[in-house]
C-alpha positions as CSV (number, residue, x, y, z in Angstrom):
1,X,-31.5,25.5,-3.4
2,X,-31.4,21.8,-2.5
3,X,-29.0,22.5,0.4
4,X,-31.6,24.7,2.1
5,X,-34.3,22.3,1.4
6,X,-32.5,19.7,3.6
7,X,-33.0,21.8,6.7
8,X,-36.0,23.1,8.6
9,X,-35.4,25.1,11.8
10,X,-38.1,25.7,14.3
11,X,-39.6,29.1,14.0
12,X,-38.3,29.8,10.5
13,X,-39.0,28.7,6.9
14,X,-35.6,27.4,6.1
15,X,-32.1,26.9,7.6
16,X,-28.9,28.6,6.6
17,X,-25.7,27.2,5.1
18,X,-24.0,27.8,8.5
19,X,-26.6,25.8,10.3
20,X,-26.3,23.1,7.7
21,X,-22.5,22.8,8.2
22,X,-23.0,22.7,12.0
23,X,-25.2,19.7,11.7
24,X,-22.9,17.9,9.2
25,X,-19.8,18.5,11.3
26,X,-21.4,17.4,14.6
27,X,-19.2,14.5,15.8
28,X,-20.8,11.2,16.2
29,X,-19.2,10.8,19.6
30,X,-21.4,13.6,21.0
31,X,-24.6,11.7,20.4
32,X,-24.5,9.5,23.5
33,X,-21.7,8.0,25.6
34,X,-22.9,4.5,25.2
35,X,-22.6,4.5,21.4
36,X,-19.0,3.3,21.5
37,X,-20.0,0.3,23.7
38,X,-22.9,-0.5,21.4
39,X,-20.6,-0.4,18.4
40,X,-18.1,-2.8,20.0
41,X,-20.8,-5.1,21.2
42,X,-22.3,-5.4,17.7
43,X,-18.7,-5.8,16.2
44,X,-18.0,-8.6,18.7
45,X,-21.3,-10.3,17.7
46,X,-20.3,-10.2,14.1
47,X,-17.0,-11.8,14.9
48,X,-18.7,-14.5,17.0
49,X,-21.2,-15.2,14.2
50,X,-18.4,-15.4,11.6
51,X,-16.3,-17.8,13.8
52,X,-19.3,-20.0,14.5
53,X,-20.3,-20.1,10.9
54,X,-16.8,-21.2,9.9
55,X,-16.8,-23.9,12.6
56,X,-20.2,-25.2,11.6
57,X,-19.9,-24.6,7.8
58,X,-20.8,-28.2,7.0
59,X,-24.0,-27.9,8.9
60,X,-24.8,-24.6,7.3
61,X,-24.1,-26.1,3.9
62,X,-26.6,-28.9,4.7
63,X,-29.2,-26.3,5.5
64,X,-28.5,-24.4,2.3
65,X,-29.0,-27.7,0.4
66,X,-32.3,-28.4,2.1
67,X,-33.5,-24.8,1.6
68,X,-32.7,-25.0,-2.1
69,X,-34.5,-28.4,-2.5
70,X,-37.6,-26.8,-0.9
71,X,-37.4,-23.6,-3.1
72,X,-37.3,-25.7,-6.3
73,X,-40.8,-27.0,-5.3
74,X,-42.2,-23.5,-4.6
75,X,-44.3,-22.0,-7.4
76,X,-43.6,-18.5,-6.1
77,X,-39.9,-18.9,-6.2
78,X,-40.1,-20.5,-9.7
79,X,-42.3,-17.6,-11.0
80,X,-40.6,-15.2,-13.3
81,X,-41.9,-12.3,-11.2
82,X,-40.3,-13.6,-8.0
83,X,-37.3,-11.3,-7.9
84,X,-39.4,-8.2,-8.6
85,X,-41.9,-9.2,-5.8
86,X,-39.0,-10.0,-3.5
87,X,-37.4,-6.6,-4.0
88,X,-40.7,-4.8,-3.1
89,X,-41.2,-7.0,0.0
90,X,-37.6,-6.3,1.0
91,X,-38.1,-2.6,0.5
92,X,-41.2,-2.6,2.7
93,X,-39.5,-4.5,5.5
94,X,-36.4,-2.3,5.4
95,X,-38.4,0.9,5.2
96,X,-40.3,-0.2,8.4
97,X,-37.1,0.3,10.6
98,X,-36.5,4.0,10.1
99,X,-40.2,4.6,10.3
100,X,-40.3,2.7,13.6
101,X,-37.3,4.7,15.0
102,X,-39.1,7.9,14.1
103,X,-42.0,6.8,16.4
104,X,-39.9,6.7,19.6
105,X,-38.2,9.6,21.3
106,X,-35.2,7.5,22.4
107,X,-34.0,7.4,18.7
108,X,-34.3,11.1,18.1
109,X,-30.8,11.7,19.3
110,X,-29.6,9.7,16.3
111,X,-31.1,12.0,13.7
112,X,-28.4,13.6,11.6
113,X,-30.4,16.8,11.5
114,X,-32.8,17.0,14.5
115,X,-34.7,19.9,12.9
116,X,-35.9,17.7,10.0
117,X,-39.4,16.3,10.7
118,X,-40.6,13.0,9.3
119,X,-43.2,13.6,6.6
120,X,-46.1,11.1,6.4
121,X,-47.4,10.1,3.0
122,X,-50.8,8.5,2.1
123,X,-51.3,4.9,1.1
124,X,-52.2,6.2,-2.4
125,X,-48.7,7.7,-2.7
126,X,-47.1,4.4,-1.7
127,X,-49.3,2.4,-4.1
128,X,-48.4,4.7,-7.0
129,X,-44.7,4.3,-6.1
130,X,-45.0,0.6,-6.0
131,X,-46.8,0.4,-9.4
132,X,-44.3,2.8,-11.0
133,X,-41.4,0.6,-9.8
134,X,-42.9,-2.8,-10.5
135,X,-44.5,-2.2,-13.9
136,X,-41.4,-1.8,-16.1
137,X,-39.6,-4.7,-14.3
138,X,-42.6,-7.0,-14.6
139,X,-42.8,-6.3,-18.3
140,X,-39.2,-7.3,-18.7
141,X,-39.8,-10.4,-16.6
142,X,-42.7,-11.3,-18.8
143,X,-40.9,-11.3,-22.1
144,X,-37.2,-11.9,-21.3
145,X,-35.7,-15.3,-20.6
146,X,-33.8,-15.3,-17.4
147,X,-30.4,-17.0,-17.8
148,X,-28.8,-18.4,-14.7
149,X,-25.4,-20.1,-14.4
150,X,-25.4,-24.0,-14.6
151,X,-28.6,-24.2,-16.5
152,X,-28.6,-26.2,-19.7
153,X,-28.6,-23.7,-22.7
154,X,-31.1,-25.9,-24.4
155,X,-33.6,-24.9,-21.7
156,X,-33.1,-21.3,-22.7
157,X,-33.6,-22.1,-26.4
158,X,-36.9,-23.8,-25.6
159,X,-38.1,-20.9,-23.5
160,X,-37.3,-18.4,-26.2
161,X,-39.9,-20.0,-28.4
162,X,-42.5,-18.8,-26.0
163,X,-43.6,-15.1,-26.2
164,X,-44.7,-15.0,-22.6
165,X,-42.6,-16.4,-19.8
166,X,-44.2,-18.0,-16.7
167,X,-41.4,-19.7,-14.8
168,X,-37.7,-19.4,-14.4
169,X,-35.2,-22.1,-15.6
170,X,-33.4,-22.8,-12.3
171,X,-30.2,-24.8,-11.7
172,X,-30.8,-28.1,-10.0
173,X,-27.7,-27.9,-7.8
174,X,-27.5,-25.7,-4.7
175,X,-24.8,-23.1,-4.2
176,X,-21.8,-23.5,-1.9
177,X,-21.7,-21.5,1.3
178,X,-18.4,-19.9,0.3
179,X,-19.9,-19.2,-3.2
180,X,-22.8,-17.3,-1.6
181,X,-20.5,-15.1,0.5
182,X,-18.0,-14.5,-2.2
183,X,-20.6,-13.6,-4.8
184,X,-22.4,-11.2,-2.5
185,X,-19.3,-9.4,-1.4
186,X,-18.0,-9.2,-4.9
187,X,-21.3,-7.9,-6.3
188,X,-21.4,-5.1,-3.8
189,X,-17.9,-3.9,-4.7
190,X,-18.6,-4.1,-8.5
191,X,-22.0,-2.4,-8.1
192,X,-20.4,0.3,-6.0
193,X,-17.7,0.9,-8.6
194,X,-20.1,1.0,-11.5
195,X,-22.6,3.2,-9.7
196,X,-19.8,5.7,-8.7
197,X,-19.0,6.4,-12.4
198,X,-22.7,6.7,-13.4
199,X,-23.5,8.9,-10.4
200,X,-20.4,11.0,-11.0
201,X,-21.4,11.7,-14.6
202,X,-25.0,12.6,-13.5
203,X,-23.6,15.3,-11.2
204,X,-20.9,16.6,-13.5
205,X,-23.0,16.9,-16.7
206,X,-25.5,19.7,-16.3
207,X,-27.9,18.3,-18.9
208,X,-27.9,14.8,-17.3
209,X,-28.3,16.3,-13.9
210,X,-31.3,18.5,-14.8
211,X,-33.2,15.9,-16.8
212,X,-32.2,12.6,-15.1
213,X,-30.9,13.1,-11.5
214,X,-32.2,16.4,-10.1
215,X,-35.5,15.0,-8.8
216,X,-33.6,12.7,-6.4
217,X,-32.1,15.7,-4.7
218,X,-35.2,17.8,-4.9
219,X,-36.8,17.0,-1.5
220,X,-38.0,19.1,1.4
221,X,-37.6,16.2,3.8
222,X,-34.6,13.8,3.7
223,X,-36.0,10.4,4.7
224,X,-36.3,6.8,3.6
225,X,-38.8,7.6,0.8
226,X,-36.1,9.5,-1.1
227,X,-34.4,6.1,-1.8
228,X,-37.1,5.4,-4.4
229,X,-37.4,9.0,-5.7
230,X,-35.7,8.2,-9.0
231,X,-36.3,8.8,-12.7
232,X,-37.1,5.9,-14.9
233,X,-33.6,5.9,-16.3
234,X,-32.1,5.8,-12.9
235,X,-34.4,3.1,-11.8
236,X,-33.6,0.8,-14.7
237,X,-29.8,1.6,-14.4
238,X,-29.8,0.7,-10.7
239,X,-31.6,-2.6,-11.3
240,X,-29.5,-3.6,-14.4
241,X,-26.2,-2.6,-12.6
242,X,-27.1,-4.7,-9.6
243,X,-28.1,-7.6,-11.9
244,X,-25.0,-7.5,-14.0
245,X,-22.8,-7.2,-10.9
246,X,-24.3,-10.5,-9.7
247,X,-24.0,-12.1,-13.2
248,X,-20.3,-11.4,-13.3
249,X,-19.7,-13.8,-10.5
250,X,-22.2,-16.4,-11.9
251,X,-24.4,-15.9,-8.9
252,X,-26.8,-18.6,-8.0
253,X,-30.6,-17.7,-7.8
254,X,-30.4,-18.4,-4.0
255,X,-27.4,-16.0,-3.7
256,X,-29.4,-13.4,-5.6
257,X,-32.4,-13.8,-3.2
258,X,-30.1,-13.2,-0.3
259,X,-28.4,-10.3,-1.9
260,X,-31.6,-8.4,-2.6
261,X,-32.7,-7.6,1.0
262,X,-29.1,-6.7,2.0
263,X,-28.8,-4.4,-1.0
264,X,-32.2,-2.7,-0.6
265,X,-31.7,-2.4,3.2
266,X,-28.3,-0.7,2.7
267,X,-29.8,1.8,0.3
268,X,-32.6,2.7,2.6
269,X,-30.2,3.0,5.5
270,X,-28.3,5.6,3.5
271,X,-31.4,7.7,3.1
272,X,-32.9,7.1,6.6
273,X,-31.5,10.3,8.1
274,X,-30.5,8.3,11.2
275,X,-26.9,7.8,12.2
276,X,-27.0,4.8,14.6
277,X,-24.0,3.1,16.2
278,X,-24.7,-0.4,14.9
279,X,-24.5,0.1,11.1
280,X,-21.7,-1.1,9.0
281,X,-20.0,2.3,8.7
282,X,-19.4,2.0,12.5
283,X,-18.7,-1.8,12.6
284,X,-16.2,-1.8,9.8
285,X,-13.1,0.2,10.9
286,X,-10.9,2.8,9.0
287,X,-13.8,4.6,7.4
288,X,-14.1,2.1,4.6
289,X,-17.9,2.3,4.5
290,X,-19.8,5.6,3.9
291,X,-23.0,5.3,5.9
292,X,-26.0,7.6,6.2
293,X,-24.1,10.6,7.4
294,X,-21.8,10.6,4.3
295,X,-24.8,10.2,2.0
296,X,-26.6,13.0,3.9
297,X,-23.6,15.2,3.1
298,X,-23.9,14.2,-0.5
299,X,-27.6,15.2,-0.7
300,X,-26.8,18.6,0.9
301,X,-23.7,19.4,-1.1
302,X,-23.7,17.1,-4.1
303,X,-20.0,17.1,-5.0
304,X,-18.7,14.2,-2.8
305,X,-19.7,10.8,-1.6
306,X,-20.8,9.5,-5.0
307,X,-20.2,5.9,-3.9
308,X,-23.4,4.4,-2.4
309,X,-21.6,2.0,0.0
310,X,-17.8,2.4,0.3
311,X,-15.4,5.3,0.4
312,X,-12.2,4.4,-1.3
313,X,-12.7,6.3,-4.5
314,X,-14.0,9.5,-2.7
315,X,-11.1,9.2,-0.2
316,X,-8.2,8.5,-2.5
317,X,-9.2,9.8,-6.0
318,X,-11.3,12.8,-5.4
319,X,-9.9,15.9,-3.7
320,X,-10.7,15.5,0.0
321,X,-10.7,19.3,0.4
322,X,-13.1,19.9,-2.5
323,X,-15.3,22.9,-2.0
324,X,-18.7,22.1,-0.6
325,X,-20.3,25.2,-2.0
326,X,-20.0,24.6,-5.7
327,X,-22.4,22.0,-7.0
328,X,-24.8,21.6,-9.9
329,X,-27.7,20.5,-7.6
330,X,-27.8,23.9,-5.9
331,X,-28.2,25.8,-9.0
């Protein structure tokens, strides 16, 4: 049973359902008295940054223009493999934070389930995971022409005459600051909505769950590595869904480059098994963001919290009193 695999209690082989529920129902406020102050301090910092960004928006736009002018001269940024490489780099950097928190005792109080111990993997394991992730995407990068908004279609036609792609056809003009923010926010909402329906179907259809999604829930240790524990179908669906969410808003390549580390970091945070007071589910009020605790519940029960980022569908469409004991992933 996947629920029992989520818990390890000292002195026994596996935890019980009762112990699991106790961990999941443990109020965040009981972690440490300073958490509320930390949350409000970070919330205030976000507000200050937002206000300062609005006041100095012309200066920020100038920096965006200068950055884009530089990136156009960079062979790495022009390379067709840049977005795949950038995703892997973003994953490594984001993965470092939960790993680092696990090294210090002061962060142990933020573990959602204190009995779960961090499992170390070999470099060979990480190398295989990296190759398995990059190989299909780099094959697509090699043969598909990337089409970005505001690029002359004649450029795409010329590139289609080549079997193998080496560089990307990039727009000459930089994006606007408001366009960057709007596209990123919009893409997160669209991806969250699309992934909800895909995720919901994977859980409600027994055949799809068994052959496509079960491996993501089959883990003795819930930690950041589970983020990438996906079938090939899930991996391609995740990448294409994020890509199409950005294309809907005609996202600029620079906007896409900013979106990637935010997107990857949020996914890893959901699987980190740490519930810290400075994440977006604490900063944004009214429970609009799910967070790592909500996703932990999903991995233990499997019948709620299908949205990767937000909560409005789970809160207002699905039955909030749905049974937490009837789930495909425990069969």
